[in-house]
NUGU-757745 format. One line per 10 residues: number of its first residue (from 1); for each residue y negated, x negated, z negated of C-alpha. Coordinates in nm, 3 decimals, m for minus. Layout:
// residues N
NUM	Y,X,Z; ...
//
This chain:
// residues 563
1	4.289,m0.809,2.530; 4.441,m0.552,2.295; 4.214,m0.675,2.015; 3.912,m0.646,2.244; 4.002,m0.289,2.345; 4.054,m0.194,1.980; 3.710,m0.329,1.884; 3.551,m0.156,2.184; 3.701,0.181,2.090; 3.598,0.128,1.726
11	3.243,0.054,1.834; 3.226,0.358,2.063; 3.367,0.574,1.784; 3.099,0.449,1.545; 2.830,0.540,1.800; 2.971,0.889,1.836; 2.995,0.931,1.459; 2.636,0.813,1.414; 2.515,1.044,1.691; 2.699,1.336,1.531
21	2.549,1.254,1.190; 2.197,1.240,1.337; 2.252,1.571,1.518; 2.379,1.728,1.196; 2.073,1.603,1.009; 1.837,1.747,1.270; 2.020,2.080,1.267; 2.007,2.097,0.886; 1.637,2.010,0.881; 1.561,2.271,1.150
31	1.745,2.544,0.958; 1.564,2.456,0.634; 1.227,2.460,0.809; 1.289,2.806,0.954; 1.401,2.928,0.612; 1.085,2.786,0.455; 0.862,2.944,0.719; 1.024,3.286,0.684; 0.942,3.291,0.312; 0.568,3.309,0.399
41	0.485,3.121,0.081; 0.349,2.785,0.189; m0.003,2.664,0.127; m0.226,2.599,0.428; m0.180,2.224,0.400; 0.197,2.266,0.374; 0.190,2.495,0.680; 0.041,2.206,0.878; 0.306,1.977,0.736; 0.564,2.233,0.846
51	0.426,2.217,1.200; 0.466,1.840,1.201; 0.824,1.868,1.074; 0.914,2.125,1.342; 0.787,1.876,1.603; 1.018,1.609,1.463; 1.324,1.832,1.508; 1.218,1.919,1.864; 1.125,2.281,1.795; 0.789,2.270,1.971
61	0.742,2.646,1.987; 0.777,2.682,1.610; 0.561,2.373,1.562; 0.272,2.508,1.766; 0.296,2.848,1.597; 0.275,2.682,1.254; m0.031,2.481,1.354; m0.199,2.786,1.511; m0.142,2.981,1.191; m0.284,2.693,0.986
71	m0.599,2.659,1.203; m0.666,3.033,1.205; m0.615,3.075,0.832; m0.818,2.764,0.745; m1.122,2.908,0.920; m1.118,3.194,0.669; m1.133,2.969,0.360; m1.469,3.034,0.197; m1.498,2.720,m0.017; m1.650,2.455,0.211
81	m1.495,2.152,0.043; m1.148,2.306,0.036; m1.179,2.420,0.399; m1.277,2.072,0.519; m0.991,1.909,0.331; m0.746,2.152,0.489; m0.892,2.112,0.838; m0.875,1.734,0.803; m0.506,1.760,0.713; m0.426,2.001,0.998
91	m0.600,1.779,1.255; m0.415,1.475,1.126; m0.070,1.635,1.122; m0.103,1.790,1.467; m0.239,1.471,1.623; 0.042,1.269,1.465; 0.288,1.523,1.608; 0.159,1.429,1.954; m0.008,1.765,2.018; m0.346,1.614,2.099
101	m0.463,1.875,2.351; m0.377,2.159,2.115; m0.552,1.992,1.822; m0.865,1.927,2.030; m0.868,2.284,2.162; m0.838,2.425,1.810; m1.112,2.194,1.677; m1.345,2.299,1.959; m1.330,2.659,1.837; m1.461,2.570,1.490
111	m1.811,2.717,1.437; m1.937,2.427,1.225; m2.056,2.121,1.420; m1.988,1.906,1.115; m1.629,2.024,1.091; m1.576,1.981,1.465; m1.707,1.624,1.434; m1.476,1.553,1.141; m1.167,1.684,1.323; m1.244,1.506,1.651
121	m1.297,1.182,1.461; m0.962,1.211,1.287; m0.778,1.297,1.608; m0.934,0.993,1.778; m0.829,0.765,1.491; m0.470,0.888,1.517; m0.475,0.826,1.893; m0.599,0.471,1.838; m0.323,0.412,1.586; m0.061,0.497,1.847
131	m0.211,0.261,2.104; m0.396,0.526,2.308; m0.734,0.355,2.286; m0.894,0.493,2.603; m0.786,0.846,2.511; m0.925,0.793,2.161; m1.264,0.695,2.304; m1.266,1.006,2.522; m1.209,1.211,2.207; m1.499,1.030,2.037
141	m1.719,1.148,2.325; m1.645,1.507,2.215; m1.800,1.451,1.871; m2.113,1.672,1.850; m2.431,1.499,1.739; m2.487,1.598,1.378; m2.559,1.254,1.239; m2.473,1.011,1.520; m2.452,0.707,1.295; m2.213,0.856,1.043
151	m2.014,1.079,1.278; m1.978,0.874,1.595; m2.051,0.516,1.494; m1.851,0.521,1.171; m1.557,0.666,1.368; m1.583,0.380,1.616; m1.565,0.130,1.330; m1.248,0.291,1.191; m1.095,0.293,1.539; m1.182,m0.074,1.584
161	m1.016,m0.164,1.254; m0.711,0.047,1.343; m0.680,m0.132,1.677; m0.734,m0.471,1.511; m0.449,m0.398,1.271; m0.228,m0.361,1.580; m0.348,m0.710,1.685; m0.533,m0.577,1.990; m0.837,m0.784,1.904; m1.000,m0.760,2.247
171	m0.974,m0.381,2.225; m1.118,m0.379,1.874; m1.420,m0.585,1.977; m1.466,m0.363,2.285; m1.491,m0.061,2.056; m1.742,m0.228,1.823; m1.958,m0.316,2.123; m2.009,0.058,2.179; m2.221,0.071,1.862; m2.591,0.004,1.935
181	m2.717,m0.267,1.704; m3.002,m0.511,1.652; m2.914,m0.788,1.408; m3.258,m0.947,1.425; m3.442,m0.630,1.333; m3.188,m0.555,1.060; m3.245,m0.897,0.900; m3.622,m0.846,0.915; m3.587,m0.511,0.737; m3.360,m0.665,0.473
191	m3.610,m0.943,0.413; m3.864,m0.684,0.296; m3.633,m0.602,0.000; m3.705,m0.230,0.015; m3.493,0.035,m0.154; m3.306,0.279,0.070; m3.545,0.568,0.010; m3.840,0.346,0.114; m3.702,0.294,0.465; m3.796,0.511,0.759
201	m3.509,0.703,0.928; m3.523,0.458,1.221; m3.504,0.157,0.988; m3.216,0.314,0.798; m3.028,0.363,1.126; m3.088,0.003,1.232; m2.959,m0.120,0.896; m2.654,0.106,0.902; m2.548,0.010,1.255; m2.591,m0.361,1.195
211	m2.387,m0.329,0.876; m2.109,m0.138,1.053; m2.092,m0.387,1.338; m2.090,m0.683,1.099; m1.833,m0.530,0.867; m1.606,m0.450,1.160; m1.629,m0.806,1.295; m1.553,m0.942,0.947; m1.225,m0.750,0.928; m1.132,m0.846,1.284
221	m1.196,m1.213,1.202; m0.972,m1.188,0.897; m0.696,m1.016,1.097; m0.720,m1.284,1.367; m0.701,m1.563,1.109; m0.402,m1.409,0.933; m0.233,m1.369,1.273; m0.270,m1.745,1.319; m0.552,m1.749,1.575; m0.817,m1.943,1.385
231	m1.016,m2.020,1.700; m1.063,m1.652,1.784; m1.130,m1.574,1.416; m1.409,m1.830,1.407; m1.563,m1.690,1.724; m1.565,m1.341,1.572; m1.704,m1.462,1.240; m1.980,m1.668,1.400; m2.088,m1.375,1.616; m2.189,m1.174,1.308
241	m2.567,m1.141,1.300; m2.613,m1.060,0.931; m2.611,m1.387,0.740; m2.448,m1.264,0.421; m2.167,m1.087,0.606; m2.121,m1.391,0.830; m2.080,m1.608,0.520; m1.816,m1.366,0.390; m1.627,m1.380,0.720; m1.641,m1.759,0.735
251	m1.514,m1.766,0.376; m1.212,m1.554,0.469; m1.132,m1.772,0.771; m1.177,m2.090,0.569; m0.941,m1.965,0.296; m0.672,m1.893,0.555; m0.731,m2.237,0.709; m0.692,m2.410,0.373; m0.378,m2.211,0.285; m0.222,m2.301,0.620
261	m0.291,m2.672,0.575; m0.595,m2.692,0.806; m0.804,m2.872,0.547; m1.039,m3.039,0.794; m1.135,m2.700,0.936; m1.176,m2.553,0.588; m1.408,m2.844,0.498; m1.606,m2.792,0.819; m1.658,m2.425,0.741; m1.754,m2.507,0.385
271	m2.060,m2.684,0.524; m2.138,m2.391,0.751; m2.140,m2.131,0.471; m2.482,m2.079,0.318; m2.419,m1.895,m0.009; m2.278,m2.088,m0.303; m2.053,m1.806,m0.424; m1.871,m1.803,m0.090; m1.847,m2.183,m0.087; m1.679,m2.176,m0.428
281	m1.419,m1.922,m0.317; m1.326,m2.162,m0.036; m1.323,m2.457,m0.274; m1.056,m2.282,m0.484; m0.820,m2.280,m0.184; m0.909,m2.639,m0.090; m0.828,m2.747,m0.445; m0.497,m2.560,m0.426; m0.407,m2.729,m0.098; m0.494,m3.074,m0.232
291	m0.292,m3.016,m0.548; 0.010,m2.901,m0.348; m0.012,m3.232,m0.161; m0.012,m3.412,m0.499; m0.367,m3.532,m0.439; m0.450,m3.444,m0.799; m0.743,m3.681,m0.837; m0.919,m3.540,m0.532; m0.840,m3.186,m0.644; m0.991,m3.246,m0.988
301	m1.302,m3.398,m0.834; m1.355,m3.090,m0.617; m1.323,m2.865,m0.923; m1.627,m3.038,m1.070; m1.845,m2.893,m0.794; m1.746,m2.534,m0.880; m1.997,m2.374,m1.117; m1.877,m2.014,m1.147; m1.637,m2.001,m1.450; m1.387,m1.761,m1.290
311	m1.361,m1.966,m0.969; m1.345,m2.291,m1.162; m1.070,m2.149,m1.381; m0.873,m2.028,m1.078; m0.893,m2.371,m0.916; m0.777,m2.531,m1.241; m0.487,m2.285,m1.266; m0.386,m2.393,m0.914; m0.370,m2.757,m1.027; m0.160,m2.651,m1.327
321	0.090,m2.472,m1.102; 0.110,m2.772,m0.869; 0.188,m3.001,m1.163; 0.458,m2.756,m1.271; 0.612,m2.769,m0.924; 0.649,m3.144,m0.972; 0.792,m3.114,m1.322; 0.493,m3.248,m1.516; 0.495,m3.005,m1.809; 0.230,m3.194,m2.009
331	m0.023,m3.190,m1.724; 0.059,m2.829,m1.635; m0.004,m2.714,m1.992; m0.321,m2.920,m2.021; m0.477,m2.776,m1.704; m0.360,m2.426,m1.799; m0.534,m2.450,m2.138; m0.849,m2.589,m1.977; m0.860,m2.300,m1.732; m0.796,m2.045,m2.005
341	m1.085,m2.182,m2.211; m1.321,m2.112,m1.920; m1.234,m1.741,m1.909; m1.097,m1.651,m2.255; m1.130,m1.276,m2.195; m0.967,m1.263,m1.850; m0.608,m1.183,m1.939; m0.523,m1.081,m1.579; m0.605,m1.426,m1.441; m0.418,m1.595,m1.726
351	m0.110,m1.378,m1.677; m0.106,m1.431,m1.301; m0.130,m1.806,m1.353; 0.149,m1.796,m1.612; 0.387,m1.635,m1.364; 0.290,m1.890,m1.097; 0.360,m2.181,m1.333; 0.695,m2.044,m1.453; 0.798,m1.973,m1.093; 0.695,m2.326,m0.990
361	0.905,m2.477,m1.269; 1.201,m2.253,m1.183; 1.192,m2.311,m0.808; 1.181,m2.688,m0.862; 1.493,m2.660,m1.083; 1.305,m2.737,m1.406; 1.457,m2.432,m1.570; 1.428,m2.559,m1.927; 1.056,m2.626,m1.876; 1.018,m2.280,m1.723
371	1.181,m2.120,m2.027; 0.971,m2.325,m2.268; 0.652,m2.213,m2.095; 0.769,m1.850,m2.080; 0.822,m1.845,m2.458; 0.449,m1.911,m2.507; 0.334,m1.612,m2.298; 0.187,m1.345,m2.526; 0.173,m1.052,m2.282; 0.506,m0.860,m2.284
381	0.499,m0.752,m1.918; 0.411,m1.103,m1.800; 0.674,m1.259,m2.023; 0.934,m1.014,m1.891; 0.846,m1.106,m1.532; 0.861,m1.475,m1.621; 1.207,m1.450,m1.775; 1.319,m1.245,m1.474; 1.201,m1.521,m1.237; 1.400,m1.777,m1.438
391	1.706,m1.550,m1.438; 1.691,m1.511,m1.062; 1.658,m1.888,m1.018; 1.964,m1.939,m1.239; 2.160,m1.675,m1.046; 2.082,m1.851,m0.716; 2.235,m2.166,m0.862; 2.540,m1.973,m0.990; 2.439,m2.037,m1.352; 2.566,m1.692,m1.450
401	2.558,m1.733,m1.827; 2.198,m1.855,m1.826; 2.099,m1.586,m1.575; 2.238,m1.314,m1.803; 2.064,m1.465,m2.105; 1.729,m1.469,m1.924; 1.779,m1.114,m1.797; 1.840,m1.004,m2.157; 1.520,m1.177,m2.269; 1.334,m1.008,m1.986
411	1.465,m0.670,m2.100; 1.367,m0.740,m2.460; 1.012,m0.828,m2.355; 0.992,m0.519,m2.133; 1.071,m0.300,m2.433; 0.726,m0.375,m2.577; 0.513,m0.341,m2.261; 0.169,m0.188,m2.317; m0.091,m0.033,m2.086; m0.263,m0.332,m1.918
421	m0.585,m0.134,m1.875; m0.642,m0.053,m2.241; m0.685,m0.253,m2.558; m0.407,m0.074,m2.744; m0.092,m0.252,m2.860; 0.115,0.068,m2.852; 0.411,0.059,m2.614; 0.330,0.254,m2.297; 0.634,0.445,m2.163; 0.512,0.454,m1.801
431	0.449,0.081,m1.763; 0.764,0.010,m1.960; 0.957,0.229,m1.716; 0.805,0.053,m1.413; 0.888,m0.292,m1.550; 1.246,m0.191,m1.634; 1.299,m0.046,m1.286; 1.186,m0.371,m1.127; 1.412,m0.566,m1.361; 1.714,m0.345,m1.289
441	1.669,m0.403,m0.917; 1.651,m0.780,m0.967; 1.966,m0.772,m1.184; 2.155,m0.570,m0.926; 2.053,m0.804,m0.643; 2.167,m1.099,m0.856; 2.512,m0.942,m0.890; 2.464,m0.827,m1.251; 2.558,m0.462,m1.204; 2.643,m0.393,m1.568
451	2.312,m0.530,m1.692; 2.132,m0.333,m1.419; 2.289,m0.009,m1.543; 2.192,m0.090,m1.901; 1.835,m0.160,m1.793; 1.800,0.152,m1.582; 1.925,0.361,m1.874; 1.638,0.223,m2.081; 1.400,0.307,m1.795; 1.518,0.669,m1.799
461	1.462,0.689,m2.175; 1.109,0.556,m2.130; 1.033,0.800,m1.847; 1.155,1.097,m2.050; 0.913,1.007,m2.330; 0.614,1.040,m2.100; 0.375,1.319,m2.186; 0.291,1.581,m1.927; m0.019,1.495,m1.725; m0.107,1.445,m1.360
471	0.257,1.441,m1.257; 0.310,1.089,m1.394; 0.622,1.193,m1.582; 0.776,1.357,m1.276; 0.688,1.061,m1.052; 0.838,0.814,m1.301; 1.163,1.009,m1.327; 1.184,1.044,m0.949; 1.131,0.671,m0.901; 1.399,0.592,m1.161
481	1.640,0.830,m0.989; 1.569,0.666,m0.653; 1.633,0.323,m0.804; 1.962,0.444,m0.954; 2.072,0.572,m0.615; 1.993,0.239,m0.449; 2.190,0.062,m0.723; 2.493,0.275,m0.641; 2.478,0.504,m0.946; 2.488,0.835,m0.760
491	2.585,1.045,m1.062; 2.311,0.890,m1.275; 2.059,0.946,m0.996; 2.156,1.313,m0.966; 2.106,1.359,m1.342; 1.765,1.189,m1.330; 1.653,1.407,m1.039; 1.744,1.706,m1.256; 1.529,1.563,m1.535; 1.244,1.526,m1.285
501	1.276,1.889,m1.177; 1.279,2.005,m1.538; 0.965,1.801,m1.609; 0.788,1.945,m1.303; 0.872,2.302,m1.409; 0.673,2.256,m1.731; 0.339,2.232,m1.550; 0.128,2.547,m1.590; m0.013,2.580,m1.237; 0.228,2.704,m0.970
511	0.074,2.498,m0.684; 0.116,2.181,m0.895; 0.479,2.269,m0.968; 0.542,2.333,m0.598; 0.387,2.002,m0.494; 0.577,1.803,m0.756; 0.910,1.968,m0.679; 0.855,1.912,m0.308; 0.820,1.540,m0.378; 1.136,1.533,m0.591
521	1.332,1.720,m0.324; 1.213,1.488,m0.048; 1.305,1.177,m0.248; 1.655,1.305,m0.329; 1.725,1.418,0.028; 1.600,1.088,0.172; 1.873,0.915,m0.029; 2.148,1.129,0.123; 2.189,1.386,m0.155; 2.022,1.696,m0.013
531	2.256,1.966,m0.143; 2.144,1.972,m0.512; 1.780,1.995,m0.401; 1.863,2.282,m0.161; 2.051,2.470,m0.433; 1.764,2.422,m0.676; 1.514,2.545,m0.416; 1.711,2.864,m0.353; 1.718,2.941,m0.724; 1.339,2.954,m0.743
541	1.177,3.297,m0.781; 0.843,3.180,m0.640; 0.821,3.186,m0.259; 0.570,2.899,m0.274; 0.800,2.674,m0.478; 1.112,2.776,m0.283; 0.949,2.705,0.055; 0.782,2.383,m0.061; 1.111,2.242,m0.186; 1.290,2.329,0.139
551	1.011,2.155,0.332; 1.056,1.853,0.105; 1.432,1.844,0.171; 1.377,1.869,0.547; 1.124,1.584,0.539; 1.364,1.374,0.332; 1.653,1.435,0.571; 1.435,1.340,0.868; 1.307,1.030,0.690; 1.666,0.919,0.631
561	1.743,0.976,0.998; 1.451,0.756,1.101; 1.550,0.460,0.881
//
């Protein structure tokens, strides 16, 4: 009984401590937000963000004032593109803050019908995302008729997809049914093979609505299939009136069926699909499923019916990986080389397949075969990932010496990573940094803290060599600092956040500096180290930068609270 009472009191104390910590966080965030507002330096977009943050700390009066200021000031922006971007952001933030009536009222006062339509559409989409479907549809009814197809109907499609993502498939289909459509007429128009400018306005509308309805049903069918309801997915796919889109939907459902072991259904759908390119995409997954079942003869026979080189290569790569999973290195290499010969210039497909094969060897405890295959990989980033996979497999089996050796090889390969989107062989500091961060995390999770610290140090060096441009250097340093914090290196993280701030300060445009420093401040505060970011903010001479950084800290503190 005494032990029970002790545990009960300890539990109650922990609740009180957590409640106090949350209250302290909210109070800190509220104070920072008021300080930021009083500086009068925020951009219009940031003012809307400020309103959303005030709502999160329960200061509704300050929140509504911030949004009112943002709406009123946005209306005075002369540049049309800039004004619409700002209005879009304000509508989004206020709707997400739950102030729907206020957002609608403000949008109704806008003089431009187009801008009213844009704001009402965005408010409705936010409502749908929070499960308020009927309210969202009432907001759609407020959209003024500027271009009904692109204002109202396109909004309905986005709402349907948003609702489908929440797995409310009946609701999603109900929304799509609000779009007037005529599949038969649309197919007749398509059959004439006219260019867009040759269509009458009425024909263009018929085409657009049929396409929207079909595209929406395609996504719903995919969501249903991925949720495990293949019957409903098939019903949605088969209800699509445009043949080409229907084929695409059936392809997506068939691929899910094959991947989940429903080969008979996948085969049935293969016969239902009309276009060869869609059939071959399904055949790739059927081949993969057969190979995983060790039905290699049948898998190879099905490959013969695939004509498109990229699809045929992918199917062959799948057979190679399946052989690797069963320890047949000779067959795995043979199929890998055959596939590679079909698409000699597609390094992405080859690299993806290489990782799959190494992983298959490693997970089936053929670690020597995995290492032998990894040695033959000629892309540094892929080879680094391959060695990392082997290291992790060794660590899971408590083979610590081999795990460390593979982690070292992974780090060595990462040191020569290049930009995957260019033909250069020069080491790219950004992609090198990204690869090293991923590796450090894997090392830490495998219990190799010392190696993780060594790796993250190399990542910092790579990030600091990045040239200024688009904020990439600041983002890389911030991500490294965040990784260090998660690995338990608080001092190292603090130093890297300082590097990130120094890099941001070098940008010539003050709004860019403010935006970058806001991101750094938010990241640091979200990891529980708000004070250095606050101190740095208060040292800034620019009201814009000072206020933006305080807003970033407040958002970070609130994000940490919500974890």
